[in-house]
N, C-alpha and C positions, 0 to 999 in steps of 0.2 A: 690128880688134877683133871684128867679126861673124864673121870667119873663125875666130878663136880660140874663140868660144863654140860655133860649129858643130862644131868639132873635139872639144868636151867632151861632146856629145850621143852616147848609145849608138847604134850603127849600127842603122838600121831603126826606131827609136823616137823620136818627137818629142813635144814638149809638146802641140802642136796635134792630133796623131794620138790621143794619150791622152785629151784633152778631148773629141774627136769620139766616141771609143768610149764614154766615160762618158755622153755625151748620148744616144747610141743605146740604151744599156742603162738609162737613168734610171728608166723605169717598172718594169723588172724589179727594180732595187735597192730602189725604194720598196715594191713588192709583197712582197719578201722581208722587208724591215724591218718591215712591218705584219703579215705572216703568221706569223712566228715567235712573237712574244708571244701572238698570238691562239691559235695551236695549243697552246702551253704552257698557257695559261689553260683551254682546252677540256679537255685531258688531265687537268689538276689538278681541274677541276670534276667529272669523272667518277669520281675516286677516292673511295672511301667515307671518310667522316669518322671519325677515330679520337679517342676521348676518353680522357683520363688522370684516374684517381682515386687519391688518396693517403690512407692512414691512417697515423697516427704513434703509435709506442709508445716507452716508455722501458725500456731493459734495465738491470737492477740486478744488479751482481755481488756485492753485500754479502750476508753471511749473514742469513737471514730474522730479523726482529726477535722472532719468537716464542721465541727462545732466551733472551730476557731481558736486562736491563740489566747483570747480572753478567758477561755474556759479552762486554762491550764491549772489554776488553783483547785478547781473542783476535781480535775483529773487526779491531782496529787492526793486530795482528801480521799477520793474514791479508792485509791490503791491501798489506803490504810485499812479500810474495812472490807474490801473485796478479798475474799479468800481465794487466792490464785489456784490452789489445788482443787477446790470445789468447782471453780469455773472451768478448769481443764477437764475434769471428769465429766462435767456437763457436756462440753463440746465433743468429747469422745463418744458419749452416748448418742449425741446428735448424728455424728458420722456413722455410727453403727445402727441407727434407727431404721425401721422398715421404710419410712417415707423417703429417706435419703437413698436407700438401696433401690427402691422403685424408680427414683429419679435417675440413678446411674444406669439402671436397666433400660429405661427409655432412651437415654443418651446413646446406648449401644445400638439402638435401631438405626441411627444415622451414621455409624462408623463402619469401616470395612476392615476385614482381615483377609488379604488376598482379594478374591472376587466375591467373597461372601459377606453378608451383613454380620457384624460382630455378634449380634444377638442370636443369630442362627448357629454360630460356632458354639455358643454357650448352651442354647436350647433350640435345637432345630425346629423349624416350622412355627416359630412364635409369631402371633398376630399382635403387633404393637398397639393396635387400636382396641384391643380387648382388655379391659381393666382387670378381669379375673386372671388372665394369663400373665399380665404384667406384675400382678401381686405375687403370683407363684414364682416368677423369675426374680422378683425383688427379694423374696424369701431365700432363694438360692444364693443370690449375691450377698445377702446378709450373712449367710453361713460361710461363704468363701473368704470374706474380708476380715482382716484383723487390723485394728487400730491400736498402736502401742506408743506411748510417750517415751522419749529418750530421757534418761535421768537428769534431774536438775536443769530442765529446759522446757520450753513451750513448743519444742519440735516433736511432731508426731509422724511415725512411720505407718503408712498404709500398706499392708502386705497381703499378697494373694499367692497361694500355692495352686498350681494346676499342671496337668500333663502337657498342655499346650502353652509353650513359652510366650507366644504372641498374645494369646488371650489373657494370660496372667498379667503381662505388662499393660495391656490396654485396660483391663479391668481396674488395676491399681491406680493408673493415671486418671481414668474416668471418674472413679470415686473421689479422688482428690480434687479434680476440676469441678465436679458437680457440687461438692461441699463448698468450695470457694465461691462459685457463682451464686449459689443459693444464699450464702452468708452475705455476700455483697448486695443481693437483691433485698434481703431483710433490712440491712442498714439503710438502703436507699428509701425503702418504704417508711422506715422510722423517721428519716430526715424529712420526707415529704409531709408526714403527718404532724411532726412536732418541731420541725426546724425553725419555724417562726417564733417559737417560744423562747429561743436562745438568741 
């Protein structure tokens, strides 16, 4: 029986030999087991913290209510052919457009984080009256901002990740505010131009 078991062992490798090798390398195995999590923890602790801030807006595809109650039938008809998903995607592109990002960057010129202008916290030494600089800052804002719709709704989350939590919050809120204000201004211009037709 012993002869049969011996015949099953791979040539040159025995259980006793393997056990002996493991005993000899025991401290090395323990050291590696302890060192790897410690090294990972050290590397992670050296990474700068990143904060996420989110502002929430509602995108409304309905015809503005200033057209009056008599226009209700047309609103109902419009909803039949207006592709809600396409209109939502269009507004997401508007939010993420360079022109909206530049408008948000300009708004940061008038806001403060502590004693500093918010624009200087984002890009130190920015001249707000220099169109080329504002375009560069707008491009940075565009890269930092994510606009994502919540499923089955017209609610959009505007999210910014940054190592400065105050800047992240201010930038997310400013993009939401700027979009809302500019959208309202567009509706007002439309009403002033075409309001008499209704």
